[in-house]
C-alpha positions, 0 to 999 in steps of 0.5 A: 510091953503090953500092960492089958490097957486096950486103946478103943478102936474108931470105924473110920468113916467110908468115903465115896470117891467120885470122878472128875466130871461127876464132881464137876457137875455136883459142885456146879449144881451146889451138891459138892458138900463132902466130896472126895474126888479121884484126880488118878494116880492116888491122888485125892481132892477135897474142898479143904482150902479155904475158898471151899467147894468153889475153890475145889470146883476151880481146881477140878476145871483147871485139872480137867483142862490140864488133861485136855491139853496134855491129851491134845483134845483141848478146843483152843478154838476160842482162843484166837490171836488178836490182830496187830499190837500186844495191848500191855498195862502202862506199868507191864510195859515198863517193867519190860522196858527195864528188863530189856535195857538190863539184858 
């Protein structure tokens, strides 16, 4: 029941939502403080991880690449297969050999 005491209302801070490409541009220019980035589907990304703005930039670049891969518009021309045998570090080769023996 109401006893006459009122809780003071606080105004919510209006947050400006930025698009993916614009946000990447701002972060690359060093002007990404306080960004809220619309990832679509009601998802918002912010620089709230321990890596801050650099972490947000990497997440946004990764998100952009995943969107391009999903839509089939990714430029994969830079990714060329290497001729010959795949070079694997000795420790990795040991793990792969052990897994093959176990199977």
